[in-house]
N, C-alpha and C positions, 0 to 999 in steps of 0.2 A: 417334710411339709410342702414346701413351695413346688416340689415335684408333683405332689399329688394334686395340688391347686391347679398346676399347669395341666396336666393329665385331664382332669374333670372340665377345666375350661376350654380345652380344646376337643372334647368327646362329643358325640351325637347319641339322643335318647329318641326312641319311637313316638312319633306324635300320637298325643293322647286321644281318648275318645272324645268325641264332639260334644258329649254331655258335660265333661268337665271345663270344655271351652266356653259352653254356654253358659254354666252356673257360674265360672269366674267372672264374665262379662256381665251377668245380671247382679252380681256382688258389688262390682265395680260401680255400676249404674247407682246401686243403693246408697253406697258410702259415700258419693259424690253429692248424690241429693239430698240426704237427711243432713240437717243443721248439726245434729249430735257428734257425727262422724266426719263431717266436712272439715272441722277445725283442724283435726288431725291429718287429714289427708293434705289439706293445705300447706301444712309445714312441709310436707315432702315435695308437693308442687314447688314451693317457694326455694327449697333447696336445689331442685332442677333449674329454676327459674335464675338463681344467681350464679349457678355453674354455668349457665348458658352465657351469661354477662362476661363471666371470668374468662372462660375459652376463648370467646371470640376476641375479647381485649387482648389475650396475648398472640393469637393467631394473625390479628390486623396490627401487632407491632407497637401495641400500647403497652405500659408499664402497670402492671397489677400492683396494688398497694395492699388491699385487704378486701374481706368478706365478713359482713354481719348479719347476723339472724336474731330476731326478735320473738319474744314469747307471743305476741299479738299475731305471728306468723307473717310479717313484713321482713323485709331483709333490703341489704344495700350492699352494691360491689363497687369499690372505688379504683379508678386507673388513671393514669396520667397520660397525657398525649395531646394531640391537635384536638381543639373544641368543636371542629367542623370537618366536614368531609365524608368520603365513604366509609372509611374505618369506624368512625362515631356512630354514623348511621347504622352499620350492620352491629354494632357492639350494644347499641340501645334496642334495636329491634329484636336481637336474640334472645332476651329475656323471656317473652311472651311466647316466643316460638319452641323454645327448648322442650317444655313438656311433650308437645306433640312430635317434635323430631326424634326424641329419645323414645318414645313410644313407638314411633314408626321402626326406629332401629331395633327395638326390642320385638315387634312383629316379625321382622325380617329373619332374625335370628331364631325365633321360635317355629316359623315355617320350616326352617332348615334343621328343626330338631336340637337346638342348642340352648336349653333352659340354662344350663350351670354356666355356659358362657356370658349369659345375660348378667346372672347373679352376682359373678366375681368380676365383670366389668364393672357394675354399680359399686362393689366394695372399693375397686380401684380408685372409681372417680370419688368417693368419699375420703379415701386416703389423700387424694391430691388435694381436695379442697381444705383437708385440715392443716396444712401447711399455711394457708392464706387467711383463716378464721381469725379475727380479731377481738372476739368476746366468748364469754365462758358458755354462754347458753348456745351459741353455734357450736362450740365443740362437743357440748354435751348432747346435741340434737343429731349430730353426725356420727357420734360413737355409738349413741343409742340406735339410730336407723341402720347404721353400717353393721353393727355387731349382730343384730336380728337378722340381717340378709346373710351375713357370714356364716352364722350357726345354722342357717337352713342349709346353704351350700355345703357345709362340712358335715353336719350330723342328720341331716334330713334324708328320708327315703327317696326314691327317684319319683315317686308319685307325689310327696309333698314337695319337692324341689319344682316339678312341672307345674303344679297348682299354684305355687308361689310366683313363679315367673309368669305365668299367664295371667294371675292377679294383677301383678305390677303393671306388665304391659297395657292392660285394660284400664285400669286407673289412669296411667299418664295419658291416654289417648281419650278418655271421657273427661278427665278432669280439666285438659289443656284449656276447652274455651270458657269455662265457668270464670275464673279470674277476669277476663274481658267482659264478660256479660256484667260482672260486678262493678267493674272499672265505668260504664256506662251509667249505671245508677249512681255512683259516686260523683261522676261530672257533672249530673242533674242538680247535686246538692251544692254545687259551686267548688268543691275541691279541686286543687290542680297539682301539678307537681310530678304526675306520673310519666313513664316512658314514652307515651304517644305526646303528652305535652312537650317533653324535650324534644322529641323528633320533629314536632311542628316549630319549634323555634330555630331550627338548622335546615328546615326543607320547606319547599314551597306547600307542603300538604297540610291542612289543618289535622287537629289533633282526633276528631272524630273519625276522619279518614283512615288514618293510622289504626286507630281501634278496630275500624271494620276490615280493613286489609290483615291484620293479625287474627282477627277471628276466624276470617275466610280461610287463611292457611291453617289454623288450628282445625277447623271442621273438615278441610279437605284431607288433613293429618288423620283424623279420626276415621274417615270413609275409607282411605287406603288401607289403612292400619287394620281396620275390622276385616277388609276382605283378605289380607293375608294372614290373620290369626284365625279365621272361620270360614275359609272357601267352600267348605262343605255344606255351611248352614244358611249362606248368603248366596 
């Protein structure tokens, strides 16, 4: 089993027809914009958001204590370490940057003909997160999402695997800016406590500047990622 996963994950497939790339991109736009589908998509984006916090916390030397996901698509990652400094800034900023960053990695892999590398990388990320989840909903969400991706990687045809990988990459890139746009509306209602608010508390920059910086980075990721996914269409 592991030998087949490794062989698949290190293999290449021919690049798909531009029609598939365009169709999956349009599908991503629809599911991100429609309220009925956005809630489900947002759960996946929250998983990536919290994974960004967790991975960065470990990389900057903080002690990761746990990850929680909730049915309202919110989440929280708890780590211990210095309350200020570059490491804390990177850890706080990484959540909203993670979907665009992972989407860009996905785009680079797909441009190199590696859809199965992307699918199994996502499964591995989900398994790593399972070690740190601290509530049942988070475990069920990770098992559900990871199970679907693993099933496509194991049983799907090459065409299905390619379509799924492109759809995932597009969704990550297209969806990355939306939580930040939602955050602008939430801030207008007076609610505080977001990652940008915490960044404002430990840096000279106000929270709205952090929101705009993170939004600009997400939009840049979308532009660059789209260029890699669909060079023949752009």
